[in-house]
N, C-alpha and C positions, 0 to 999 in steps of 0.2 A: 903060535906062542911068542919064539923069539921077539916079533916084529912088533906085538904086543908090553914084552917087557920094557923092550929100547925106550917107548912110545912111553910108557906111566914113569920109566926111569928118568927117561929127558926132563918129565913135568917135573919130576921132586924135586930134581937139583937145580930149576929154573928155582923154585920157590924160594933156592939162598937162605940168609938170615932170618928167622922167624923175627913180625915185629913184637915190640917190648910194650906193656902196658906205659905210659908214661906218667908221671907224678909230678904234677906242679902245684910252690909255695909262692902265689903272688903275694907282692906287698901290696899297702892299703892303696897306695895309688894304682897300681895295674890290674885291681881289683874292681876298680868303681865303677869301668865300661866291660859291661858283661860282652855286647855286641864284638869289641874290641878286641876282647882276650879271646874270646874263643877265636877269633883269628888266628890270631898270634900263637896260643898251638897247634891248630894246624898246622902253620908256617914251621914248625917245629917236627912237625910229624904225625900227630898223635894221633888223627884220625886212621893211621896205618893200620892199627889195632884194633879198630872198633870200638874202645872204651878208654877213656884217661880218668885218673886220680885226681882230684884238685883240693888242697888242702888251706882252706882260706885263711885270712891272717887274722889276726886276735883281733885287730879293732872293729872285727866283722860280729854283729849278734842281732841273729834274726827274731830274737824270743827273749827280750829282755827279764823277763821274769821265771826264767825258768820252766821246769817239767815236772812239778807237783800236780799227781793224776789228780788230784783236789780241785785243783786248776782245769782240769783237761775234761769237763762238763761235756760230752760229747757220747753219742751213741754211733756204733758201727751197727748199719740197717740190715745189712746182709751176707753176715761172717758166710766163710765156704770152708765145707770138710774137702780137705783133697785126699783123695783115694787112689791112689796108688798102684797099676799092676804089671807086674811083667818080671825078666829076672835078667841075670848077664849083663847088665850095663844099658840095656833096652826096656822103658817105661810107656807108659802111658796114663795120663791123671785125669780126674774126671772129678768136676767139683758140684757139691752139694750143699746146697742153701740153708742156712741154718737160723734159726731164729733172731732176731736182735739182739744186742747185749751192749751195756756200757764199755765205754773204756776202762774201766777199774774193773769190773766183771773179766774182760778181756783176759786182763791182766795177772788177775786171782786163777784164771783157768790155766792161763801161761806158765805158771809158776807151781802148776798141781803137782804133783807126784807121778800124773799120768803124762804129762807134756811136758814136761821141763828139763834142760838142757844136762844129757846125760855126764857125767864127768870125765875129763879129757884132760890132758898133758901140754896139746900144743895146736892150733888151727888147722893139722896137718892130721893130726888123731883125729880130732871135730869130724873133718870134710870124710876120712873112712869111715864112721862110726854112718854117718849120713847115706852114704851110699849100701851103706851093708845093714840100714835098717830102713832103707827108703819104704816099704811095702809094709810095713808094721804099725799100727797104732797112726790111723790119721789124723793130720794137725789138724789146726782151725787157722787160717787164716782171716783177718781184719781187712781186706783188699778193695781197692775201688771205692773210698768214703771220702766223695766229695766236698772239700774244704781244704781250708789253711791254718796252720798252728805260727807262721811266721808273724812276725808282728806288721800292721797295714802302711805304717809307717817308714817303714825300710825300705830305701830308693835300692839297694847294692845287689842285686842278686834277687831279686823278693822270685820267685818260684812261681809265687800267680800274677804276677806283673814283671817279665822278663824285656819287655819292648823288642823283640825280633821282627822277622817279617812275618812270620804267621799271625799275627796279631790283623794283616789282610781281610783274614777271615772272617773275623769281629768286624773290623769298619767296612768291609766290601759286601760284605754278605747279611749281616749281622747277623752271624751265627754263633751261639756259643758251643761248643763241643766240652762236654766231664773230662778233665784227665787230660785232651790236647792242647786246648787254649786257654783250659783251667788249673786248677791244681788238683790233685788228688792226695790223698795220706794214705799210710798202706801199715798196719798192726800187724808185725807178724811173733812167732812163736817158732820155737827151734822145729826145724825138721818142713815151714813153709818154703813154698819155690815156685820160682819162676821157670817156666818151660823154655825148650828154646826159642826163639822169636826175632824177629827185630820187629821195632815201633810202627804204629802205622803209617800207612803209606812213607815207608822207610825214612820217618823223622829222626830229628836228632832228639835224645832226651835226657833230663837233669835226672839225678835221685839226689836229695838231701837227708843224710841219717842226722833225725834231733837226739837221738837219744837213745840207747841200751844196747841190746847184744850186736856185733859186728855182724854183717851183709857177707858172702862168700860169690863172688861174680866169676863167671866162666866167659872168656870169648875169641870170636873166630874173627880175625882180620878179613872185613870185608871183598879183599881180592882172592879169598878162600870161599864165601857165603856160596858159590854156587856149588864146589866142591861137596859141601857141608848136605847141601839141599838135595844131589845125587845121591851120598850117602843113606843119610836118610830115607827118601824114597825106596829106594833098594830094601831096608828095613821095618817099611811100613809101608806094603804095597798097598795095601786096602783104601786105608788114610788117604793115599797119593791118589788112589781112581775116585774116589768119592767127589775128592775137593785137590787139586792139582796146588792149590795155596792151603793149605791144613797144619804149616808151622803156624798159621797164624790164626789159629786156636789156641796155642800154647797150651799144648795135651802132650806132645812128645819130649822125653828125656832120653836122652844118650851119655851114656859116661864119657869121663875124659880117657877112660881107659880105651873104651870100642875107638874114641876116633884115631886111639895113636895106635893103634894093634891093624886098624882097618883103612884100605886105600877104596878108593870112589871104585863103584863096582861099573867095568868097564867092557863093551862089547860080550853083555850077560853075565859077565865071570867078575870074580872077588878077587885080587892077586895080592898077595899080602907085601908090597912096597913100602909100608911106613909113608905114606902121605900124608900123613898128618901125627910127621915125630912129635911136633908141641902145639898144635893148629887152638887145641882147645886152652889158652891163658887166662890163668887164676890170679884174682887178685883181692886182697879182704877191703873191706869198707869198713871205718869206723866208726864211733860217732863222732858226730860235727864234721866229716869229710862229704866230698860231693863227687859221683859220678857222673861221668858225661857219656854216652853212646850216640854213634856218629853214624851217618844214613848206611842203612844195609851193614850194620856191624851186627849181627846174630849173638846174641846173650843171653844167659842163662845163670841161677843161681837158688841160693835157700839163704835163709836166716837161722841166725847162732844161738837164735832166743827172743825172749818177749822184747821190742820194739819199735822207732814208731820213723817213719821216713817221709818223704814229702816230695812228689813228682810231676811233671809236665812234661809235653813234648817244647820244642824248637824248629826252628827254621833260618839257616843261612843260606843267600843267594846259591850256593853250589849244590843245595840240595835239590833244585827246583827240576835236574834233569833225573833225579832220581826219580822222585815223586812223578813225574810224568810216567815214569817207565815201570812203576811200582806192580809186583803182582797185586790181585784185586781176590778176595774170596767171594763166591757167586751165591755158597748154600746157606749163611748164614746174613738173616739180617738185622743186624747189630755191630758189624762191620766197620768201622767209619773207613768215609772216602771222603775226600777233598776235594772241590772240583779246582783244578788245576789253572782256571782259567784267569784269574787277575794275577798268577806268579804268573806264566809265560809271556801274557801280555807285556806287565811290567818289565821282568831281567830276560827275556828272551821276543820281546817284540821283529826278530828281523823271520821268527821262527811261527810265529803267531797263524796266521794263513795258512801254512802247513799243516801244521799240528792241528786247526781246527778242520782242514780237510781232509787228514788221515794220513799223510805223506812225510810228516817228521821223523825222516828213516836215521837211524844214525844206531849206536851199540849204548848197552849198560854202560854205566862208567864202570862199572866192576867186572865184565866180559867183552871186553873191546873186539875178540874174534867174533864175537856176531853180530848183524846189523839187523835193524825191525823197525818198521811205524810203531812210532810210541803212540799208544791207545787215545784214539780220538773221542772229546765229549758223547755224551748221547742225552740222551732227551731228559734221562734223570737226575742226571751231575752236571749240566750245564743250570749255574743259579742265576741267578737276576745279580747283577753288580751296581747297584745303588749309586757310586762314584761313578766309575769307567761307562757307565750305557749299553752294558753288552749284553741286553734282554732277549738277544735273539736265542732261537733254538737250533743245536745242530743234532743228525741225526749220523 
């Protein structure tokens, strides 16, 4: 036990100062070039927290005519009722699909006596109410609505056309993936939740809150992502047994208090050494603010009331190594999987043949102590690259 304690204490001490979620306020000139600015914030260490906030300059107007709901003549085709079960900071969420409704109908529901935001004195007070009442009155979430409400002529930071290297999925494979390389809209109400997860293929993501109530975000620094996974596996053993990548189902909720109380299960025992003293970092996104999540950055959160956000994924060259080594859910047919062929060929040409042969051995970028071979492409996920003529299939 003493040996275990010493090892965990060393691990905890090595964590050092916890990364902080950074907030950036670019000028209009700095803001104009999306890829250049993402590179800049990473040079400042923004990616270390897994999440960053950007407050756009006043010159940026993504929707000039504003947000009168009469102008948002949209239907939410598949609203979901989020049913949460569990207790004492550990919960599972299932989604039950409801009938389509218009945005105006959803707004009326969100502001009704049953679903509206409770009275509160601060963001912290509302956060306490969220965790205290998480299993009561299942909210309705207008999630994953394909489309954009950003003006089509917006050239800077237009979520529907960011111009990142993820565009090669469409250019080289001719594939459009809703919500991944196209925009999704999210209409929230009080207590609607996004459970702990990383993005599909461990991509970057961008989330812009167009209007309405704020979002509360939690983030785990990517360097502690493996710790979170081991902790979650101990709390949800049946889920882990059924699918080792079950966190990609976006159904598991762990409160920040649990992360502060428990260490990583080690040698089949749990030692209370506070290995997560502040691992779940909290920040509030207000209307007009942009949140960026980084590769392998676990995040979760909830909406504080009726609102509308627009989101998509994107990629930078740094992501390629994460994408090659991202875990995959094998139990669901609707999970997103992107062939890494064009990315490895373009950005890691010296490793391409090794990768094809299943001999690209190395560590995950956030787990440098363990090396393994990146998964080689299979018959099902090597797609014909029409620009680079990679039409061969590899087993």
